C-alpha positions, 0 to 999 in steps of 0.5 A: 810610221805616222801616215796612212801609207803602206810601204809595200805600195811604195816599194813596188814602184822601185826596181829592188835587185831582189823580190821583196820578203819583208821589212822592219823598222831600222836605226834610231834616228829621229828625223826619218822613217827608216826601213831595213828591206829584205830583198833575198840577200840583196837587202836594202834601206828604205827612207821617208824624209820627214817632210816638215824637217825638210819642207823642200823635198825635192831640192833634198833629192836633187842635192843627193842624187847628184852628189851620188853621180859625182861620188860614182865618178870620183869612187870606184869601190861601191862598197865606200859610197852610196847609191840610190836604186831607181825607181821602175820609171827611171826616178831616183825617188817617189812622192807619197800622198802625203806629199814626202819623199821616199827612197831607196839605197842597197844595204853596205853589209858588214859594216857597223855605226857608233854613237860615240867616239871613245878611241883616237882611233875612230876620231882619226878616222871619222876626221879622214873620212868627212874631209875625204869626202868634202875633196871629191865634193870639190870639183862638183860640177853645175850650179852650187848645190840647193840650200834645204835650210837657210842660215844652218850654220849662220852664226851671228844669225843664230845669236840674234834669234836669242837676242829675240828670244831674251827680248821676248821672254815668252815663258818667263824662264830668262831669270833661270839663265841669266848668267848663261845668256849675258855671257852668250850675247857678248860673244858677238866676235866669236860668233862672227869668226868664219862667216867673217872670213868667208866674207873677206874671201879667205874661205870660199863656200863648196858643197859641204856635209853639215852634220858630221857626227860619227855616226854619219859614217858607217865604219867596218868591224872594228870601229876602227876604219870608216866606210862610207859617209851617210845621212846626206840630207844637210848637203848644201853649200857651206864651209868646210870648217863647219864641217871640221867645227861640227866634227870637233865639239861631237867627237873630242869630248867623252861626256855625252851633248848634255853632260856635265858642264865640269865634264865637257872637256876636250881630250887632247888625244882625240883633238890630234886625232881629228887634226891629224884625220882632218888635213890627211883627208884634205890633202892640198885642199886645206888652204891658208885659212882653213888651216889657221881657224881649224884652232877655232872652228871647233869652239864656233860651231859648240857655241852656237848649238849652245845658243840654238839650245839656250833659245830654245829652252827660253822659247819653251822648247819648240824644237828639240825634243827634250826628254824631262824638264829643264834638258835644253837649259842643261845641253846649253850649259854644257856645249858652253863648257865645252866652247869655253875649253876649246878657246882655252885650247886654240893654241894647243889645237893651232900647234896641231896643225901646224 
């Protein structure tokens, strides 16, 4: 934890369910600092929000607080939703001397997290859980949530940033990815698909999760039933198909995100499970345009992240952490291969939806 702040000092401000006995690092997240707080049988999870990734920590916490208060009215079972441990003066967070925000959640015991989908049942459970989460947020009262990361799923904007990186070529890397770059820059129509439907009034913005990986769910020990949606920092206005598309990207392929492009094919059983779980969770909330565009949403979001990886490679790996030379290039190639595969299967996905 890169801070001079002592966790004991911070945690003393929270109304923990029992006296704190000890704490240790928890999980494998790369953004926030996460601690497991041992409190005599009533353990909690504390997090220090990364104020470089999320410079407006107050907006993040206000979004989370509003959503959790709403979910508490809609979901009576406390073991199926997060809740915030209040501070001793009745707030839901405190800010340390470095400006970072801290929050504490009660630990939901008897759950596990899964890093990658390996069975259709897991894919269906994930899709159902995220879709039901959106359905519960459909009547969130008040103003729209704050935008915590501008243009996060603005795929045309991501493509424009790639074009800027190509023009500058600050590290002389363009020649090594010329073919991939030409293909990407020719995908303007694909990039605009979801936002064009929004602009035409076919899709409406609402509160969305925006990071629908299966490891952002707490699962029952059997790994086939989702208990609770977690990692709510990216809550903000968006399209439901952003969440479905990212779920297809991360849960339809057995290969890793940076795998061999030849292995980046969507599993048809996984796709069918994702479609089935999503429609079951969305219920009557899924309108005609959402159902129609489910066929291409996965390709759009997969192309988007591939574009981001390629842009970062050309710019010198400024954003995504790499673990080997040309890692972002490899990620881009893998994601573009998966996007092409999903496009080729769009008719199959459309048939699953119908």
